[in-house]
Every structure is written in C-alpha cells, then in structure tokens.
C-alpha positions as a printed NumPy array, in Angstrom:
array([[  8.009, -13.185,  -0.75 ],
       [  6.058, -13.972,   2.366],
       [  6.188, -17.37 ,   3.948],
       [  3.112, -19.24 ,   2.844],
       [  1.808, -22.603,   3.841],
       [ -0.535, -24.783,   1.881],
       [ -3.079, -26.741,   3.846],
       [ -3.925, -29.786,   1.684],
       [ -6.937, -30.668,   3.815],
       [ -8.494, -27.252,   3.401],
       [ -7.153, -26.506,  -0.072],
       [ -6.264, -22.974,   0.952],
       [ -3.09 , -20.936,   1.105],
       [ -2.431, -19.178,   4.398],
       [ -0.355, -16.001,   4.354],
       [  0.869, -13.95 ,   7.31 ],
       [ -1.252, -10.961,   8.368],
       [ -0.877,  -7.902,   6.143],
       [  0.711,  -5.892,   8.923],
       [  3.314,  -8.46 ,   9.955],
       [  6.931,  -7.31 ,  10.035],
       [  7.764,  -9.633,   7.143],
       [  4.938,  -8.237,   4.997],
       [  5.972,  -4.659,   5.719],
       [  9.608,  -5.361,   4.781],
       [  8.56 ,  -7.147,   1.566],
       [  6.276,  -4.246,   0.591],
       [  9.045,  -1.712,   1.281],
       [ 11.514,  -3.669,  -0.857],
       [  9.019,  -3.888,  -3.739],
       [  8.384,  -0.135,  -3.524],
       [ 12.101,   0.628,  -3.385],
       [ 12.8  ,  -1.555,  -6.429],
       [  9.982,   0.057,  -8.432],
       [ 11.255,   3.55 ,  -7.599],
       [ 14.829,   2.706,  -8.55 ],
       [ 13.72 ,   1.049, -11.783],
       [ 11.721,   4.134, -12.758],
       [ 14.678,   6.383, -11.925],
       [ 16.934,   4.299, -14.185],
       [ 14.461,   4.387, -17.092],
       [ 13.953,   8.139, -16.78 ],
       [ 17.617,   9.071, -16.457],
       [ 19.087,  11.16 , -19.259],
       [ 22.487,   9.515, -18.988],
       [ 24.131,   6.452, -17.54 ],
       [ 25.727,   8.643, -14.871],
       [ 22.311,   9.929, -13.7  ],
       [ 21.055,   6.347, -13.463],
       [ 23.667,   5.492, -10.835]])
C-alpha cells in the first residue's frame, strides 16, 4: 500500500522508511483487518460477527 517508485536505471524498487507515517497507517490497517477477519470466522453466530 505504500507509495513505491521504480528506478529503471538502478533496477531497484524504493519504498518509504519503515517508520514513516504512511507505513505505520498501512500496518495498522492490515492488523485491524486481520483481527476483524479472525473475529468473524470465530463467531458462533452472525450476530456475534457484527
């Protein structure tokens, strides 16, 4: 989800530093989605999954 740039001359992908605000937000969203997905799978009923 991070902005990446491809440098054709170098043949390398450059990503923002791991502690950039964008990286932190992306990591938090991924964690939140994983937690919610697990909660849905483990719910005993449809009502608990909401």
